[in-house]
C-alpha positions in Angstrom: 126.0 156.2 13.2 126.9 159.9 13.6 130.7 160.2 13.7 132.7 163.1 12.3 136.3 162.8 11.3 138.5 165.8 10.2 142.0 165.1 9.1 144.7 167.7 8.2 142.3 170.5 7.4 143.7 173.7 5.9 141.6 176.7 5.2 142.6 180.2 4.1 141.0 183.6 3.7 143.1 185.0 0.9 146.6 185.2 2.2 145.5 184.6 5.8 145.9 181.0 6.9 142.8 180.3 9.2 143.3 176.6 9.7 146.6 174.7 9.8 146.2 171.0 9.7 143.2 170.7 12.0 142.3 167.1 12.9 139.6 166.0 15.3 137.2 163.1 15.9 133.6 163.2 17.2 132.4 159.8 17.9 128.8 158.6 17.9 126.8 159.7 20.9 129.4 162.2 22.2 129.3 165.8 23.1 132.5 167.3 21.8 133.6 170.9 22.3 136.0 173.2 20.5 137.2 176.1 22.6 139.7 178.9 22.0 140.0 182.6 21.8 138.2 184.8 19.2 139.8 184.3 15.8 141.3 180.9 16.7 139.4 179.2 13.8 136.5 177.6 15.6 133.7 178.9 13.4 135.8 178.4 10.3 136.1 174.7 11.2 132.3 174.4 11.5 131.8 176.2 8.2 134.3 174.1 6.4 132.5 171.0 7.6 129.3 172.4 6.3 130.7 173.3 2.9 130.4 177.0 3.6 134.1 177.6 3.4 136.4 176.1 0.7 139.2 174.0 2.0 142.7 173.9 0.6 143.5 170.4 1.6 142.5 167.8 4.2 139.6 165.4 4.6 136.2 165.6 6.2 134.1 162.5 6.7 130.7 161.8 8.1 130.2 158.2 9.0 133.0 157.2 6.7 131.6 159.2 3.8 133.6 162.1 2.3 131.8 165.4 2.3 134.2 166.9 -0.3 131.6 166.9 -3.1 128.5 167.7 -0.9 126.8 171.0 -1.1 125.7 172.7 2.1 122.1 172.0 1.2 122.8 168.3 1.0 123.9 167.9 4.5 120.6 168.0 6.5 119.5 165.0 4.4 122.7 163.2 5.5 121.9 163.9 9.2 124.3 166.9 9.7 122.8 170.3 10.9 124.4 173.5 12.0 122.9 176.0 14.4 124.9 179.1 13.4 126.3 181.8 15.5 123.8 184.7 15.9 120.8 182.3 15.7 119.6 183.6 12.3 116.0 182.8 12.8 113.4 184.1 10.4 112.3 187.1 12.4 109.1 188.0 10.4 107.8 184.5 10.7 106.1 182.8 13.6 107.7 180.3 15.9 105.6 177.6 14.2 106.7 178.7 10.8 110.4 178.6 11.8 110.0 175.1 13.1 108.2 173.9 10.0 111.0 175.3 7.8 113.5 173.3 9.8 111.9 170.2 8.4 112.3 171.3 4.7 114.6 168.3 3.8 112.3 165.6 5.2 110.1 163.3 3.2 108.6 161.2 6.0 105.2 162.8 6.1 103.3 165.4 8.1 102.6 163.1 11.1 106.3 162.4 11.7 107.1 166.2 11.4 104.2 167.0 13.9 105.6 164.4 16.3 109.1 165.9 16.2 107.6 169.4 16.6 105.8 168.3 19.8 109.1 166.8 21.0 110.9 170.1 20.3 108.2 172.0 22.2 108.5 169.6 25.1 112.3 170.2 25.2 111.7 174.0 25.0 108.3 174.7 26.7 108.8 178.4 26.4 108.4 178.1 22.6 105.0 176.4 23.1 103.9 179.5 25.0 105.2 181.7 22.1 104.0 179.2 19.3 102.1 181.8 17.2 104.3 184.8 18.1 106.5 186.5 15.5 110.0 185.1 16.1 111.7 188.6 15.9 109.8 189.7 19.0 111.3 186.9 21.2 114.0 187.5 23.7 117.6 186.6 22.8 117.3 183.4 24.9 114.0 182.4 23.4 115.5 183.0 19.9 118.4 180.7 20.7 116.0 178.0 21.9 114.1 178.5 18.6 117.2 178.1 16.5 118.1 174.9 18.3 114.6 173.5 18.0 114.5 174.4 14.3 117.8 172.5 13.9 116.2 169.5 15.6 113.3 169.5 13.2 115.6 168.2 10.5 116.1 165.1 12.7 119.9 165.4 12.8 122.3 162.7 13.8 125.0 165.3 14.3 124.3 168.8 15.5 126.9 171.6 15.2 126.3 174.4 17.7 128.2 177.7 17.2 128.3 179.9 20.3 124.8 179.1 21.6 125.3 181.1 24.8 126.6 184.3 23.2 124.9 187.4 24.5 122.4 185.5 26.7 121.4 186.3 30.3 122.8 183.8 32.8 119.4 182.1 33.4 119.1 181.4 29.7 122.6 180.2 29.5 121.8 177.5 32.1 118.7 176.5 30.2 120.5 176.3 26.9 123.2 174.0 28.3 120.6 171.8 30.0 118.9 171.5 26.6 122.2 170.5 25.0 122.5 167.7 27.6 118.9 166.6 26.9 119.5 166.7 23.1 122.4 164.4 23.5 121.1 162.1 26.3 117.4 161.9 25.6 117.3 162.3 21.9 120.6 160.5 21.1 122.0 163.3 19.0 125.8 163.7 18.7 126.9 167.2 19.3 129.9 169.3 18.3 129.9 172.5 20.3 131.8 175.7 19.7 131.5 177.9 22.8 133.2 180.9 24.5 132.0 179.8 28.0 134.8 177.4 28.3 133.9 176.1 31.8 130.4 175.1 30.9 131.5 173.6 27.6 134.2 171.5 29.2 131.8 170.5 32.0 129.4 168.7 29.6 132.0 167.5 27.0 133.0 163.9 26.6 135.9 165.1 24.4 137.4 168.6 24.1 139.8 170.3 21.7 141.6 173.5 22.4 142.4 175.7 19.3 144.9 178.4 19.0 145.8 180.3 15.8 144.2 177.7 13.6 145.7 174.6 15.2 144.5 172.1 17.8 147.0 172.5 20.6 145.4 170.3 23.3 142.8 167.6 23.5 141.3 165.3 26.1 138.2 164.5 28.1 136.4 167.7 29.2 136.6 167.0 32.9 140.4 166.6 32.6 140.9 169.8 30.7 139.0 171.8 33.3 141.9 171.0 35.7 144.7 171.5 33.1 146.9 174.3 34.2 147.2 176.0 30.8 143.5 175.8 30.1 142.7 177.2 33.5 145.1 180.0 33.0 144.0 180.9 29.5 140.3 180.3 29.5 138.9 179.7 33.0 140.5 182.6 34.9 
């Protein structure tokens, strides 16, 4: 299983209320997306799920298990991995080293890790070409591919992706979104995607949530929200 349920989530930064009763459900095998303007609370939602932001009240469950008492470092072992905004690769290490660090939580042996590394390199062939290259010398698109591949090395059931297309050239944006489809369809990983490119996000999403000022204001299948008048006016031009 790989379902995520958030119920009535409230989060504040001091006196500023960032999330106001956010509730959403990501079911096993889905691609879900969370769209909204800058400052709407999208990244805060992901960080709250991952234990990186204290919550005031509400409930977060992974496969029916409460995450309230889990540390962020516990979550990869439970099958939940976040690829953060800005990639945050280890720039002084090689591509290979970054991928190996992604498997830090695993205890299933070197052969299994090697098999998953080969799978990640098959998904992102550019990384095979750069395998021994220092990660900080990669292009922005290549670094995003590395960040996603590193996340896959933990063998997640649920992958949280925060703004994977930010700052990328159009050709890399297309490759990243194709990779998200493959991660979901070929590898069977459930995905929760936060993304500024609303059209591409909605196009691949089974379920989509629109966030404004810390609240979910609209939800539905991605293909339906693409044609929703308010969504088109606010996010699709």
